[in-house]
C-alpha positions in Angstrom: 14.8 6.3 3.0 11.9 8.8 2.9 9.1 6.2 3.1 8.2 7.0 6.7 7.6 10.6 5.8 5.7 9.8 2.7 3.2 7.7 4.6 1.9 10.9 6.3 -0.3 11.4 3.2 -2.9 9.0 4.3 -3.4 10.8 7.6 -4.5 13.9 5.7 -7.4 11.9 4.3 -8.3 10.9 7.9 -9.0 14.5 8.6 -12.2 14.1 6.6 -13.5 11.7 9.3 -12.0 13.1 12.5 -14.1 13.0 15.6 -15.3 15.9 17.8 -12.8 16.6 20.6 -13.7 14.5 23.6 -12.1 14.1 27.0 -10.0 11.0 27.8 -12.1 8.0 28.9 -15.1 9.3 26.9 -16.1 7.5 23.7 -14.3 8.8 20.6 -16.4 8.6 17.4 -15.2 8.7 13.8 -18.0 9.8 11.6 -17.2 9.3 7.9 -17.7 12.5 6.0 -15.8 11.6 2.9 -16.2 8.7 0.4 -13.0 8.2 -1.6 -13.3 6.5 -4.9 -12.8 2.7 -5.0 -9.3 1.6 -6.1 -9.5 -0.2 -9.5 -7.2 -2.3 -11.6 -7.7 0.3 -14.3 -5.7 2.9 -12.2 -2.1 2.3 -13.2 0.6 4.5 -11.7 2.5 4.6 -15.1 -0.5 5.9 -17.0 -2.7 7.8 -14.5 -1.2 9.1 -11.3 -3.8 10.1 -8.7 -3.4 13.7 -7.7 -2.7 12.9 -4.1 0.4 10.9 -5.1 1.4 13.5 -7.7 1.4 16.2 -5.1 3.5 14.7 -2.3 6.6 14.0 -4.3 7.2 17.6 -5.3 7.4 20.8 -3.3 5.8 23.3 -5.8 2.9 23.4 -8.2 2.0 22.8 -11.0 1.7 19.0 -10.8 3.9 17.0 -13.2 1.7 13.9 -13.6 4.5 11.8 -12.0 5.0 9.9 -8.8 8.7 9.1 -8.3 9.4 8.3 -4.6 12.9 7.5 -3.4 11.6 4.3 -1.8 8.6 2.0 -1.6 8.7 1.0 2.0 10.5 -2.3 1.9 11.5 -3.3 5.5 8.9 -1.0 7.1 5.9 -2.0 9.1 2.8 0.2 9.4 0.2 -0.1 12.1 -3.2 1.2 11.1 -5.4 2.1 14.2 -8.9 1.5 12.9 -11.7 -1.1 13.0 -10.1 -3.7 10.8 -8.7 -4.3 7.3 -9.9 -6.5 4.5 -6.7 -8.5 4.3 -7.4 -10.4 1.1 -8.2 -7.2 -0.9 -6.4 -7.3 -4.2 -4.8 -3.9 -3.3 -2.5 -5.5 -0.7 -1.2 -8.6 -2.3 -1.0 -10.6 0.9 0.9 -7.9 2.8 -1.9 -7.1 5.3 -2.7 -9.0 8.5 -4.1 -8.6 12.0 -1.6 -6.9 14.3 -2.6 -9.0 17.3 -4.1 -6.4 19.6 -7.7 -7.5 19.2 -9.5 -10.0 17.0 -11.3 -8.9 13.8 -15.0 -7.8 14.2 -16.2 -8.3 10.6 -16.0 -4.7 9.6 -13.1 -3.0 7.8 -14.3 -0.1 5.6 -12.1 2.7 7.1 -9.1 0.5 7.8 -9.1 -0.8 4.2 -9.3 2.7 2.8 -6.5 3.9 5.0 -4.3 0.9 4.3 -4.7 1.3 0.6 -3.6 4.9 0.8 -0.5 3.8 2.7 0.3 0.7 0.7 -2.2 -0.1 -2.0 -0.9 -1.6 -5.2 -2.2 1.3 -7.4 -2.8 4.3 -5.2 -0.6 3.6 -2.2 2.3 5.8 -1.1 4.6 2.9 -0.2 3.4 -0.3 -1.7 6.1 -2.5 -0.3 5.4 -2.0 3.4 4.0 -4.7 5.7 0.5 -3.6 7.0 -0.9 -4.5 10.4 -4.4 -3.7 11.6 -4.7 -2.5 15.2 -8.4 -2.9 15.9 -9.2 -0.1 18.3 -12.5 1.0 16.8 -15.9 -0.6 17.2 -17.9 -1.2 14.0 -20.0 1.8 15.0 -16.8 3.9 14.7 -16.1 4.8 18.3 -13.5 3.8 20.9 -12.1 5.0 24.2 -8.8 6.7 25.0 -8.0 3.9 27.3 -8.2 1.4 24.5 -6.0 3.5 22.3 -3.4 3.9 25.0 -3.4 0.1 25.6 -2.9 -0.4 21.8 0.0 2.1 21.7 1.8 0.2 24.4 1.0 -3.1 22.7 2.6 -1.9 19.5 5.6 -0.5 21.3 6.3 -3.8 22.9 5.8 -5.7 19.7 8.2 -3.6 17.7 10.8 -4.0 20.5 10.5 -7.7 19.8 10.6 -7.5 16.0 13.2 -4.8 15.7 11.7 -3.6 12.5 11.3 0.0 11.4 7.7 1.0 12.2 5.1 3.6 11.7 1.8 4.1 13.7 -1.1 5.9 12.0 -3.3 7.4 14.7 -6.5 9.1 13.3 -8.2 9.9 16.6 -8.4 13.4 18.2 -9.3 14.3 21.7 -8.9 17.2 24.2 -5.4 18.1 25.1 -4.0 15.6 27.6 -0.6 15.5 29.2 -1.0 11.8 30.1 -2.0 10.7 26.6 0.9 12.7 25.1 3.3 11.2 27.7 2.4 7.7 26.4 3.0 8.9 22.8 6.4 10.3 23.8 7.3 6.9 25.3 6.3 5.2 22.0 8.3 7.6 19.9 11.4 7.2 22.2 11.2 3.6 21.2 12.0 4.5 17.6 8.5 4.3 16.3 7.2 7.1 14.0 3.8 8.3 15.1 1.7 10.1 12.6 -1.5 11.9 13.7 -4.4 13.8 12.2 -4.4 17.5 13.1 -8.2 17.5 13.5 -11.2 18.5 11.5 -12.7 21.5 13.4 -11.2 24.4 11.5 -9.5 25.4 14.7 -6.0 25.7 16.4 -4.5 22.2 16.3 -2.7 22.9 19.5 -5.9 22.4 21.4 -6.0 18.6 20.7 -4.1 15.5 21.6 -2.2 13.6 20.5 -1.4 15.9 17.6 -0.2 18.7 19.9 2.6 16.5 21.1 6.0 17.8 19.8 7.0 14.2 19.2 4.5 13.3 16.4 4.2 14.2 12.8 0.8 16.0 12.9 -0.8 16.4 9.5 -3.3 18.9 8.2 -5.3 18.5 5.0 -5.4 20.4 1.8 -7.5 20.5 -1.3 -6.3 20.9 -4.9 -4.1 23.9 -5.5 -2.9 23.7 -1.9 -6.0 25.3 -0.4 -6.7 24.4 3.3 -9.3 21.6 3.3 -12.9 22.6 4.2 -15.9 20.3 4.6 -19.1 21.1 2.8 -21.5 23.7 4.1 -23.7 20.9 5.3 -21.0 19.4 7.5 -19.1 22.5 8.4 -15.5 22.5 9.7 -12.3 21.8 7.9 -8.7 21.1 8.6 -7.1 22.4 11.8 -4.1 24.7 11.5 -1.4 26.5 13.4 2.1 25.9 14.8 1.2 22.4 16.0 0.7 21.2 12.4 3.9 19.6 11.1 2.8 19.8 7.5 -0.1 19.6 5.1 -1.0 16.8 2.6 -3.8 16.1 0.2 -7.1 15.3 2.1 -9.8 15.8 -0.5 -11.0 13.6 -3.4 -8.3 11.0 -2.9 -8.6 7.6 -4.6 -8.7 4.7 -2.1 -9.8 1.1 -2.0 -13.1 0.0 -0.5 -14.2 -3.3 0.9 -15.1 -5.8 -1.9 
């Protein structure tokens, strides 16, 4: 099944809200610089395929207005590291819940958007996966590396118990850290796919953890026509690049669900 690889799409969108590189144990912020459109019942895969889905199931342009994946993620769990998810959103059909790391805080904008890109009914890459929220972010969109490491270990232990195929989506970026990367390696060695954002500084991705770990799928972002993603002149920056980027996926003007 190719579902685990297809889920990397959503991390490219995370590139639009990546934090400035910060040392471990410092606060890691996630400013939102992109506002994806709200998922709507009027968006039907059979009649109107969002460009981000259209792009990831074919190697070359032009787009063919189709999304025909080899699987929809049945039997796979995905763990979204964010601030929370609106579990009762119509996009998820009852497949989303708290992963058990920390209680919900009453905020869920980013987590809901990411989860819809992974598994939303209309715009999701794999709309049969089971979605778990790992609440590592405060509602003000910051966290610490220590919290993220604790969450990684928590998920590793949980998947050892469930025995289910699992994917971790990790959107945070920090300075290169051997210790952080060693924890990620341990998680991957426990048969968990870890997908990371390459970073949003228009710089060499090898400068940042955990994306510079050789054990993760590190995703850079593109715009339409496969151009490297760039933020507006006002915000500056853009997708990181280089040998530490595993691949590129759509990260601009993608259609995602928002909190109701």
